[in-house]
N, C-alpha and C positions, 0 to 999 in steps of 0.2 A: 502495501501500500505506500503512497504515495506523497507525499508532506501534506497537498493540496486536495487532497478526497477527501475528511470530511467534510472545505470550507466550500465544496463544490458541489457536497450531497446538504448537507442542512441548507446550500441559501434558495433564497424566498424567494430570488430576481431566476428566471430560465437561465441558464445554461446551458452551451456551447462550448465543445472539442471538433475545434480541424488541423488534421493531417498538412503541412506543407501545402496541396496540392490544394486546398481549400475543400475536402472531405470530412463530412460528421464522422467521427471517432466513436463520441460520445453524446450525450443531453439527460441532466439531472431528472427527480420528482417534477420539479416544478416545470416542466415546459411542456411539456400534455398537457391541462387543466390549464394554460393561458394560452398555446399555441395552435391545440386541438390534434394535432400529434403526436403521436407514440413516438419511443427509441424506434423504434422495428422498420417505422418509415421513414425514423431524417437521416438510421446508420450509412454509410457509403454513399449518399446524397448531397452534391456537394451546398450548400450554404447560398450561391444566388438563387440556383437553379427551384430554392425555394417558397427563397423572397415572391412579392406579386410583385406583378411587370407595371411600370409609372405610367400612370392615366396619359395621356396628351393635353398640350398646358392647354388649354382653349382662352385663355383668358386674354388670352398676345396677341392682336391684331399680328394678320397674317394666315397664313397656311399653322394646325394642330402640332406642328414639329419645327416652328419660326421659332429661334429661342430666346432671351429675352435681353430685350438691348436695352435699357433704362438700366441704368447700379444696381446691388439689391439695396441699398437705402435711397435712395430715389424717391419712395415711396412718400417720407419721415420729412416735413423741413424741419431745414435747422430751425437752433431752435432764435427768440431771438433775445436781443439786449436789452434788462429794460433799460435809458436814459436820467 
């Protein structure tokens, strides 16, 4: 048993162990109630294959695949200084 085993097993947060190729090797018991996938379903799968696909950003002008043109902070104006 490795030194991190008790922490991994007792964590209240979902935890997953991946190999160097991104393939799931273990998940803790919190994973299934949180995400609905059992350990048997996950082990051997790539983590990226389990993530939901991104929905197209339809709020951006142009096509659904157009990248945003404004910087991330552009939606928030700079605060005004009091005089």
